[in-house]
VOBA-1610 file (N, C-alpha, C; in pm, whole numbers, padded with zeros to 5 digits, always signed):
BEGIN
Unk+10450+26759+18184Unk+10369+26759+18305Unk+10335+26615+18344Unk+10342+26588+18472Unk+10314+26454+18521Unk+10165+26424+18518Unk+10134+26300+18491Unk+09996+26252+18493Unk+09958+26219+18638Unk+09832+26240+18674Unk+09784+26208+18809Unk+09677+26100+18798Unk+09695+25995+18878Unk+09596+25887+18885Unk+09561+25863+19031Unk+09439+25817+19055Unk+09392+25783+19189Unk+09371+25633+19198Unk+09408+25573+19310Unk+09359+25438+19337Unk+09207+25450+19349Unk+09135+25348+19309Unk+08988+25353+19317Unk+08941+25388+19457Unk+09003+25327+19557Unk+08963+25351+19695Unk+08991+25495+19737Unk+09097+25555+19687Unk+09129+25694+19718Unk+09029+25789+19652Unk+08988+25755+19530Unk+08888+25837+19461Unk+08754+25831+19534Unk+08717+25712+19581Unk+08592+25697+19657Unk+08601+25775+19788Unk+08716+25769+19852Unk+08741+25842+19976Unk+08724+25993+19953Unk+08779+26043+19845Unk+08769+26184+19809Unk+08623+26226+19795Unk+08546+26147+19722Unk+08403+26175+19702Unk+08328+26175+19835Unk+08359+26079+19921Unk+08293+26070+20053Unk+08324+26192+20139Unk+08448+26238+20136Unk+08487+26353+20217Unk+08419+26480+20165Unk+08408+26494+20034Unk+08336+26608+19976Unk+08192+26608+20027Unk+08126+26493+20022Unk+07987+26482+20068Unk+07978+26515+20218Unk+08073+26465+20296Unk+08073+26492+20440Unk+08082+26642+20467Unk+08176+26710+20402Unk+08192+26854+20425Unk+08070+26931+20375Unk+08008+26888+20266Unk+07887+26956+20219Unk+07771+26939+20317Unk+07768+26827+20390Unk+07666+26808+20493Unk+07691+26901+20611Unk+07817+26927+20640Unk+07852+27014+20753Unk+07815+27159+20724Unk+07839+27201+20601Unk+07810+27338+20561Unk+07801+27343+20408Unk+07692+27398+20360Unk+07670+27401+20215Unk+07788+27468+20144Unk+07843+27397+20047Unk+07954+27449+19968Unk+08092+27416+20023Unk+08099+27372+20149Unk+08229+27343+20209Unk+08299+27227+20139Unk+08222+27129+20094Unk+08280+27016+20021Unk+08345+27060+19892Unk+08284+27156+19825Unk+08341+27206+19700Unk+08468+27286+19727Unk+08470+27357+19840Unk+08593+27427+19880Unk+08704+27326+19910Unk+08666+27215+19975Unk+08763+27109+20002Unk+08817+27052+19871Unk+08728+27025+19776Unk+08771+26971+19647Unk+08869+27066+19578Unk+08840+27196+19583Unk+08930+27294+19522Unk+09065+27296+19593Unk+09064+27282+19725Unk+09189+27278+19801Unk+09271+27154+19766Unk+09204+27041+19750Unk+09274+26918+19711Unk+09336+26936+19572Unk+09263+26997+19481Unk+09317+27020+19346Unk+09439+27111+19351Unk+09435+27214+19434Unk+09552+27303+19448Unk+09671+27226+19507Unk+09642+27141+19604Unk+09748+27062+19667Unk+09809+26965+19567Unk+09725+26901+19488Unk+09776+26810+19384Unk+09860+26889+19283Unk+09820+27011+19254Unk+09899+27096+19165Unk+10039+27121+19220Unk+10048+27143+19352Unk+10180+27160+19416Unk+10261+27032+19406Unk+10194+26918+19424Unk+10264+26789+19415Unk+10318+26770+19273Unk+10237+26802+19173Unk+10280+26787+19033Unk+10403+26875+19006Unk+10402+26997+19058Unk+10515+27088+19037Unk+10641+27042+19108Unk+10625+26993+19231Unk+10739+26957+19315Unk+10717+26820+19380Unk+10716+26714+19303Unk+10679+26582+19357Unk+10772+26530+19467Unk+10895+26576+19470Unk+10991+26526+19570Unk+11004+26621+19690Unk+10921+26724+19698Unk+10937+26828+19800Unk+10900+26783+19941Unk+10814+26685+19956Unk+10767+26646+20088Unk+10842+26524+20137Unk+10864+26521+20267Unk+10944+26412+20327Unk+10878+26277+20303Unk+10958+26177+20274Unk+10904+26043+20251Unk+10844+25985+20379Unk+10733+25914+20361Unk+10673+25837+20471Unk+10728+25694+20468Unk+10765+25652+20349Unk+10828+25522+20328Unk+10917+25536+20204Unk+10970+25427+20156Unk+11065+25434+20045Unk+11010+25510+19924Unk+10884+25485+19886Unk+10828+25547+19765Unk+10707+25636+19793Unk+10668+25650+19918Unk+10543+25717+19951Unk+10569+25847+20026Unk+10494+25951+19988Unk+10506+26083+20051Unk+10368+26136+20088Unk+10367+26238+20175Unk+10241+26303+20212Unk+10257+26453+20200Unk+10158+26515+20136Unk+10150+26661+20127Unk+10020+26703+20196Unk+10030+26790+20292Unk+09911+26834+20366Unk+09838+26943+20288Unk+09706+26940+20301Unk+09626+27049+20246Unk+09644+27170+20339Unk+09627+27288+20286Unk+09647+27408+20368Unk+09532+27436+20463Unk+09409+27414+20418Unk+09294+27461+20493Unk+09221+27354+20571Unk+09241+27230+20536Unk+09169+27119+20597Unk+09269+27023+20662Unk+09227+26951+20766Unk+09320+26860+20834Unk+09336+26727+20760Unk+09376+26735+20636Unk+09390+26617+20551Unk+09526+26618+20484Unk+09572+26500+20452Unk+09696+26485+20378Unk+09673+26400+20255Unk+09743+26431+20150Unk+09737+26351+20028Unk+09858+26260+20028Unk+09831+26131+20035Unk+09936+26029+20035Unk+09955+25987+19890Unk+10080+25992+19841Unk+10103+25964+19699Unk+10237+25897+19676Unk+10250+25841+19557Unk+10376+25784+19510Unk+10403+25840+19371Unk+10530+25854+19340Unk+10571+25891+19204Unk+10617+25763+19137Unk+10550+25729+19027Unk+10579+25605+18954Unk+10595+25637+18807Unk+10716+25631+18758Unk+10752+25655+18617Unk+10665+25761+18549Unk+10679+25884+18595Unk+10609+25996+18532Unk+10464+26013+18572Unk+10418+25933+18667Unk+10279+25941+18713Unk+10277+25961+18864Unk+10189+26048+18909Unk+10166+26062+19052Unk+10044+25978+19084Unk+10062+25881+19170Unk+09954+25791+19210Unk+09904+25833+19347Unk+09779+25879+19353Unk+09718+25918+19480Unk+09671+25791+19549Unk+09729+25764+19665Unk+09700+25642+19740Unk+09587+25667+19840Unk+09583+25787+19899Unk+09481+25818+20000Unk+09469+25969+20016Unk+09350+26010+20059Unk+09327+26148+20103Unk+09272+26132+20244Unk+09362+26140+20341Unk+09328+26099+20476Unk+09331+26213+20576Unk+09243+26201+20676Unk+09248+26291+20791Unk+09382+26268+20860Unk+09443+26373+20909Unk+09577+26363+20968Unk+09580+26277+21094Unk+09463+26252+21154Unk+09459+26169+21274Unk+09419+26024+21246Unk+09396+25991+21121Unk+09362+25853+21087Unk+09484+25763+21103Unk+09457+25638+21127Unk+09563+25538+21143Unk+09640+25524+21012Unk+09771+25546+21013Unk+09849+25535+20889Unk+09853+25393+20832Unk+09811+25296+20911Unk+09809+25158+20861Unk+09718+25147+20739Unk+09619+25234+20728Unk+09526+25232+20614Unk+09603+25250+20484Unk+09684+25355+20474Unk+09757+25375+20348Unk+09869+25273+20334Unk+09927+25229+20444Unk+10033+25128+20436Unk+09980+24998+20375Unk+09859+24960+20413Unk+09798+24839+20355Unk+09773+24857+20206Unk+09732+24976+20167Unk+09708+25003+20025Unk+09837+24994+19944Unk+09944+25050+19998Unk+10073+25049+19929Unk+10125+24906+19916Unk+10106+24827+20021Unk+10152+24689+20018Unk+10084+24609+19908Unk+09960+24643+19879Unk+09884+24566+19779Unk+09913+24610+19635Unk+09996+24713+19616Unk+10027+24760+19479Unk+10125+24667+19410
//
């Protein structure tokens, strides 16, 4: 089974989005967290299933929320680069990837 790691900024982003959804409706943030975990599970099972955004970077959309998980596969590890709203500027994750 592949190991999953988050960039620090992606982990902080995840926590912020959970808090945001919990402010919108009690418990919604926890539902979002569960959906992200299910999506990461799909990525672990089929890491090459989603179309590349760049040479090493892919995006898998969550089913229930308008978010995508931006990730890279690096020698047996899935590196979560971002958990972004689908309408956010993609330059955000591109800058993160460039700094790796």
